[in-house]
BAKEVEX-301121 format. One record per residue (C-alpha): x, y, z; residue in three letters. Coordinates in pm, whole numbers. Each point is the difference from the previous one (the first is absolute). Last residue first. Layout:
N
<<X Y Z> 'ALA'>
...
//
This chain:
361
<<-16707 -4117 -5623> 'LYS'>
<<161 245 -264> 'GLU'>
<<113 348 142> 'VAL'>
<<179 276 -207> 'GLY'>
<<271 191 -54> 'PHE'>
<<64 220 -299> 'LYS'>
<<362 57 -162> 'TYR'>
<<-25 253 -248> 'ILE'>
<<283 148 -214> 'THR'>
<<17 296 -209> 'LYS'>
<<298 114 -219> 'GLN'>
<<140 320 -168> 'LYS'>
<<316 123 -183> 'TYR'>
<<-35 339 -115> 'ARG'>
<<134 99 -326> 'GLU'>
<<178 345 -50> 'GLY'>
<<352 -90 53> 'PRO'>
<<12 -413 -106> 'ASN'>
<<-98 -309 176> 'LEU'>
<<118 -333 -133> 'VAL'>
<<-121 -323 126> 'VAL'>
<<-115 -126 -325> 'SER'>
<<-207 -342 5> 'PRO'>
<<218 -270 -108> 'PHE'>
<<97 -20 -341> 'TYR'>
<<330 219 84> 'PRO'>
<<106 -274 255> 'ARG'>
<<286 172 135> 'ASN'>
<<-136 297 200> 'PRO'>
<<-303 -248 76> 'SER'>
<<232 -209 212> 'ASP'>
<<-287 -117 267> 'PRO'>
<<-344 97 -128> 'PHE'>
<<-188 317 24> 'HIS'>
<<-160 -37 344> 'GLN'>
<<-302 -62 238> 'ALA'>
<<172 -229 268> 'GLU'>
<<-222 -263 160> 'LEU'>
<<156 -119 317> 'CYS'>
<<-88 -300 177> 'VAL'>
<<130 -50 359> 'ALA'>
<<88 -289 282> 'SER'>
<<226 -189 -286> 'ARG'>
<<294 -8 185> 'ARG'>
<<-56 83 394> 'PRO'>
<<-95 361 125> 'PHE'>
<<-18 23 342> 'THR'>
<<-261 244 221> 'ALA'>
<<176 123 311> 'GLY'>
<<-221 346 -50> 'HIS'>
<<57 64 -326> 'TYR'>
<<325 -154 -152> 'GLY'>
<<225 -299 99> 'CYS'>
<<230 -222 -274> 'PHE'>
<<-162 -339 -85> 'GLY'>
<<225 -35 -268> 'ASP'>
<<-224 134 -317> 'GLY'>
<<195 -82 -349> 'PHE'>
<<-255 -128 -172> 'ASN'>
<<-240 251 106> 'ASP'>
<<-284 -140 -275> 'THR'>
<<32 291 -285> 'TYR'>
<<-216 21 -266> 'LEU'>
<<131 284 -232> 'GLN'>
<<-290 209 -170> 'VAL'>
<<10 113 -385> 'GLY'>
<<-147 249 -229> 'PRO'>
<<-77 277 273> 'GLU'>
<<-339 136 46> 'THR'>
<<-55 -160 311> 'THR'>
<<-276 -225 200> 'TYR'>
<<17 -233 270> 'MET'>
<<-240 -172 183> 'GLU'>
<<94 -100 372> 'LEU'>
<<-202 -271 187> 'THR'>
<<-54 -70 397> 'ARG'>
<<-206 -319 76> 'GLY'>
<<245 -55 271> 'SER'>
<<82 -345 -23> 'HIS'>
<<-26 -9 -411> 'PRO'>
<<201 312 -42> 'GLU'>
<<-129 41 -379> 'LYS'>
<<256 246 -257> 'LEU'>
<<-120 169 -287> 'ARG'>
<<194 121 -310> 'ALA'>
<<9 248 -321> 'ALA'>
<<-380 167 -4> 'PHE'>
<<42 303 -240> 'SER'>
<<126 368 -5> 'LEU'>
<<81 40 -377> 'GLU'>
<<334 163 -80> 'GLY'>
<<52 -204 -318> 'VAL'>
<<-350 -158 -122> 'GLU'>
<<-189 -299 15> 'ARG'>
<<275 -111 265> 'LYS'>
<<87 -383 119> 'ASN'>
<<265 79 226> 'LEU'>
<<333 -162 -63> 'VAL'>
<<158 -191 298> 'TYR'>
<<341 88 135> 'ASN'>
<<102 -279 203> 'HIS'>
<<154 -56 386> 'ASP'>
<<-160 -325 90> 'TYR'>
<<181 -270 129> 'GLY'>
<<357 -28 56> 'GLN'>
<<25 233 -284> 'GLY'>
<<222 -206 -241> 'ASN'>
<<-167 -301 160> 'ARG'>
<<-325 81 -104> 'LEU'>
<<100 64 -348> 'GLN'>
<<131 -343 -17> 'GLU'>
<<-274 -175 150> 'ASN'>
<<-19 -326 177> 'ASP'>
<<-302 127 188> 'ALA'>
<<55 175 365> 'GLU'>
<<-212 316 -105> 'ILE'>
<<-288 -215 -172> 'ASP'>
<<-296 -21 265> 'GLN'>
<<160 219 267> 'GLY'>
<<-127 362 -181> 'ILE'>
<<-310 -205 40> 'LYS'>
<<-232 79 -322> 'LYS'>
<<-247 235 -158> 'PRO'>
<<-43 -9 -357> 'SER'>
<<266 186 -237> 'ARG'>
<<231 -124 222> 'PHE'>
<<215 -182 -195> 'ASP'>
<<393 49 64> 'PHE'>
<<38 -356 99> 'PRO'>
<<-9 -58 -387> 'THR'>
<<-311 -179 -240> 'GLY'>
<<-100 383 -110> 'GLU'>
<<225 233 156> 'VAL'>
<<85 101 -360> 'LYS'>
<<360 137 -71> 'LEU'>
<<169 342 -74> 'ILE'>
<<377 -76 -34> 'GLU'>
<<232 281 80> 'GLY'>
<<183 -254 249> 'THR'>
<<-101 241 291> 'PRO'>
<<281 35 219> 'ILE'>
<<-56 -173 340> 'SER'>
<<368 -131 38> 'VAL'>
<<-73 -323 -74> 'SER'>
<<-221 114 -325> 'ASP'>
<<-317 114 -7> 'ILE'>
<<-338 -83 -215> 'PRO'>
<<-221 275 -43> 'LEU'>
<<-360 -36 56> 'TYR'>
<<-333 -53 -267> 'PHE'>
<<-374 -46 22> 'ASP'>
<<-42 246 316> 'ALA'>
<<-264 93 234> 'ASN'>
<<164 -142 312> 'ILE'>
<<-238 -230 242> 'GLN'>
<<165 -120 324> 'CYS'>
<<-160 -208 285> 'GLU'>
<<211 2 288> 'LEU'>
<<107 -289 176> 'ASP'>
<<360 15 -86> 'LEU'>
<<-1 324 169> 'VAL'>
<<215 -50 312> 'ASP'>
<<-80 55 345> 'PRO'>
<<132 310 196> 'THR'>
<<215 -150 256> 'PRO'>
<<-58 173 271> 'ASN'>
<<-302 195 -185> 'ALA'>
<<-95 224 -305> 'VAL'>
<<-355 -51 -109> 'GLY'>
<<-147 -274 -246> 'ALA'>
<<48 238 -273> 'LEU'>
<<350 32 23> 'ALA'>
<<82 288 -295> 'PHE'>
<<381 93 -42> 'PHE'>
<<-66 294 -174> 'ALA'>
<<283 114 -263> 'HIS'>
<<-145 280 -141> 'HIS'>
<<69 129 -367> 'THR'>
<<177 221 -222> 'LEU'>
<<190 -40 -321> 'ASN'>
<<187 281 -153> 'ILE'>
<<223 52 -242> 'ILE'>
<<152 340 -79> 'THR'>
<<6 264 -274> 'LYS'>
<<79 360 132> 'LYS'>
<<-213 242 238> 'ASN'>
<<-209 -268 138> 'THR'>
<<-368 -60 122> 'THR'>
<<-142 -219 213> 'ALA'>
<<-363 -101 135> 'LEU'>
<<-102 -332 200> 'TYR'>
<<-347 -74 132> 'GLU'>
<<-22 -316 288> 'ILE'>
<<-368 -49 132> 'VAL'>
<<-66 -233 292> 'PHE'>
<<-322 -111 -31> 'GLU'>
<<-265 -49 283> 'ASN'>
<<-309 91 -191> 'ASP'>
<<47 364 246> 'ASP'>
<<284 64 -175> 'THR'>
<<366 -15 117> 'LEU'>
<<191 199 -224> 'THR'>
<<418 39 -61> 'TYR'>
<<103 284 -218> 'GLU'>
<<387 -38 -152> 'VAL'>
<<128 301 -188> 'THR'>
<<323 43 -140> 'LEU'>
<<247 212 -156> 'HIS'>
<<285 -147 -172> 'VAL'>
<<324 164 -96> 'GLU'>
<<146 -191 -324> 'GLY'>
<<213 -274 -60> 'SER'>
<<42 -308 241> 'PHE'>
<<320 -90 171> 'GLY'>
<<-136 -67 372> 'GLU'>
<<-102 379 18> 'GLU'>
<<173 170 -305> 'GLY'>
<<-237 257 -61> 'TYR'>
<<-187 42 327> 'ALA'>
<<-313 -146 94> 'SER'>
<<-225 234 128> 'VAL'>
<<-242 -158 253> 'TYR'>
<<-369 56 91> 'ASN'>
<<-233 -240 214> 'LEU'>
<<-380 102 3> 'ALA'>
<<-246 -142 263> 'LEU'>
<<-371 -68 -27> 'ARG'>
<<-241 -173 243> 'GLN'>
<<-10 227 326> 'ASP'>
<<43 313 -257> 'SER'>
<<284 143 -167> 'MET'>
<<288 -133 172> 'GLN'>
<<301 169 -187> 'LEU'>
<<333 -142 38> 'ALA'>
<<361 57 -148> 'ASP'>
<<169 -309 -64> 'TRP'>
<<244 -162 175> 'VAL'>
<<217 -251 -270> 'ARG'>
<<86 -337 85> 'ALA'>
<<-246 -160 -198> 'HIS'>
<<70 235 -248> 'TYR'>
<<297 -128 -83> 'GLY'>
<<338 -5 208> 'THR'>
<<129 -352 -30> 'PRO'>
<<-144 -3 -390> 'GLY'>
<<-321 91 -191> 'GLY'>
<<-164 -350 73> 'HIS'>
<<268 -200 -89> 'LEU'>
<<320 -18 -221> 'HIS'>
<<157 -295 -117> 'ASN'>
<<278 -220 33> 'PRO'>
<<-104 -121 367> 'GLY'>
<<-267 238 110> 'ASP'>
<<146 344 117> 'ASN'>
<<210 68 -333> 'LEU'>
<<-5 368 -15> 'ALA'>
<<-90 149 -326> 'LEU'>
<<199 81 -334> 'GLN'>
<<-145 171 -270> 'TYR'>
<<108 -32 -352> 'GLU'>
<<-48 327 -198> 'LYS'>
<<-175 -28 -356> 'GLY'>
<<-305 200 41> 'ASN'>
<<-57 -264 305> 'LEU'>
<<190 -298 36> 'THR'>
<<-22 -272 318> 'TYR'>
<<213 -124 265> 'ARG'>
<<-92 -172 341> 'GLY'>
<<138 -342 -115> 'GLU'>
<<-334 -79 -96> 'LYS'>
<<-248 296 100> 'ILE'>
<<-254 -143 280> 'ARG'>
<<-327 79 204> 'ASN'>
<<-106 353 65> 'GLY'>
<<175 267 -191> 'PHE'>
<<70 332 175> 'ARG'>
<<-176 -116 225> 'GLY'>
<<-170 -215 223> 'VAL'>
<<-231 108 277> 'LEU'>
<<-12 -178 340> 'THR'>
<<-165 -349 110> 'SER'>
<<339 -178 139> 'LEU'>
<<245 167 -254> 'PHE'>
<<298 24 201> 'PRO'>
<<-54 -354 184> 'GLN'>
<<355 19 243> 'HIS'>
<<18 350 -72> 'GLY'>
<<62 163 311> 'LYS'>
<<-175 253 -22> 'LEU'>
<<-341 -150 16> 'MET'>
<<99 -167 310> 'ASP'>
<<44 337 140> 'GLN'>
<<-332 176 -126> 'ILE'>
<<-184 -178 198> 'ASN'>
<<-315 -290 -59> 'ASP'>
<<144 -151 -296> 'PHE'>
<<-183 -143 -257> 'GLY'>
<<-175 -312 -168> 'HIS'>
<<-351 71 -95> 'ILE'>
<<-385 -164 94> 'VAL'>
<<8 181 385> 'ASP'>
<<-301 -163 156> 'GLY'>
<<-364 122 61> 'MET'>
<<-272 -230 131> 'ASN'>
<<-356 12 -202> 'GLY'>
<<-44 -351 -33> 'ASP'>
<<105 -75 -362> 'LYS'>
<<296 240 67> 'ASP'>
<<66 338 39> 'PRO'>
<<295 230 -141> 'MET'>
<<273 169 189> 'MET'>
<<263 105 -238> 'MET'>
<<374 68 222> 'ALA'>
<<321 150 -68> 'ALA'>
<<-52 124 -342> 'ILE'>
<<320 129 -151> 'SER'>
<<-37 319 -204> 'GLY'>
<<412 -36 -34> 'GLY'>
<<12 173 379> 'TYR'>
<<-296 198 -27> 'ASN'>
<<-145 -233 227> 'THR'>
<<-350 -163 -22> 'VAL'>
<<-266 -157 168> 'ALA'>
<<-336 -162 -182> 'VAL'>
<<-263 -8 220> 'GLU'>
<<-406 -152 -29> 'CYS'>
<<-252 154 215> 'GLY'>
<<-270 -31 -255> 'ASN'>
<<-16 355 -24> 'CYS'>
<<329 32 -135> 'ASN'>
<<347 8 179> 'ARG'>
<<360 118 -136> 'LEU'>
<<259 62 281> 'ILE'>
<<336 189 -68> 'TYR'>
<<314 -57 173> 'LEU'>
<<318 202 -14> 'ASP'>
<<333 36 -150> 'THR'>
<<190 338 11> 'LYS'>
<<260 137 -270> 'LYS'>
<<384 34 43> 'GLY'>
<<82 -311 -201> 'GLN'>
<<-191 -196 311> 'VAL'>
<<-129 178 287> 'MET'>
<<-219 -195 254> 'THR'>
<<-391 -60 68> 'GLN'>
<<-126 -340 -74> 'PHE'>
<<23 -106 355> 'ASP'>
<<-184 323 100> 'GLU'>
<<-316 -51 -200> 'ARG'>
<<-65 -304 218> 'LYS'>
<<-136 -340 -188> 'LEU'>
<<-336 -169 195> 'GLY'>
<<-135 -122 -324> 'CYS'>
<<-330 134 137> 'ILE'>
<<97 374 -43> 'ASN'>
<<13 324 226> 'GLU'>
<<389 80 -24> 'ASN'>
<<-51 116 -330> 'PRO'>
<<-265 264 92> 'ASN'>
<<-207 -10 -297> 'ILE'>
<<-83 354 -166> 'MET'>
//
C-alpha cells in the first residue's frame, strides 16, 4: 500500500490528521501505473490534489484543493472538491413534502437549501478503507433527522484511479425510511494546472451531450421549464470555448452570474452509463471526458471564486475552474415531472460517474 507521504503532489499526511466530530481525519493517495495521483481526505471525501500529465508529459495538479485540514475546516469554501449530499444542488426555500409531511431544511444559499446544508456530507468524517493503491472506499451513516432529512441512510462511495487515467466514482445508498437523495461530487477542475494565480477557463473548449437545459430564476431555482439549448448561449452540443458566450446579454447568464445550470443529458434509456461532457484545455493539451448514469449535469464556471489561497500557495480567482456535477435535477422534490429523487426502504441508490483524463497535442 502507498505511503501517503511518498507522493508527487507534495502533500504531508500529518497536515491532514486531526480529530473532527470525535473521528480521525487522514490523507489517502491513489496512484496508477502511469504515475498519476489523486490525494483524498476522508473529511468530506475531498480531493486535495489530482496530478495529471500535460501534452509534454509534465505532471500538474488539475483540481482546486487545500493542502491541510485546518484550511478545510475554516469553511471559507465548504464545497471545494468535496462529496455533496444528502441533496446536491438547490431546493426552493428548503421545503419539500414527502408522504404528506412537509420538511423544512436549512437555508444556506440565500432563501434556498444548497448541497445538503451547512453540515452536509461535505462536512462529515467518513470511514475510509484503502483497498489497493488504486481504490478507496468511504462509508458514512447519515442519521435520521440529520440536516432535517428523513430516514437513516447508509452510504458507500468508492474512488478508483484506473490505468486508463480514469477517476471513477461509484455511489451506493440504502435507507430505513422513505427519503430523498441526490449525491454528487463538486470537483473544481483546472485543466491548465493550479498556479498563483490559477488561469481562467475562458479558453477551455467545452462540449455537453444535451439538447435541453433548465432555466433558473434570480435565486438559481429552476423555473420548471425545460428549454432547448439551440440558438442560446447554452448550446455546447459542439465544442466551443466557455468564454465565447459567457458575457452575452442574456437573462439566464445574469441569473447565474455565468454558467450555473443543469443540462438534461441525452439518454437512450434511464440509468445508462453514457457520454455527458468533454473539456479540452488548449495550452496544456489536457482533456477530460465525463460519463455518468445520472440524468443531468450541472455546468458551473466558478462564478464566485475570490482569489482565495489553497494548494501550495495556489490562488483561485473567479472562473478559474469548471465543475461538471453529475446529478438529478435541482429542486426535484418540488417538480414531480423531474426524474424522481425518492429512495424507499428495500431499494438501492446507485450512481456511477467517470472522469477520464487524456492529452491532445
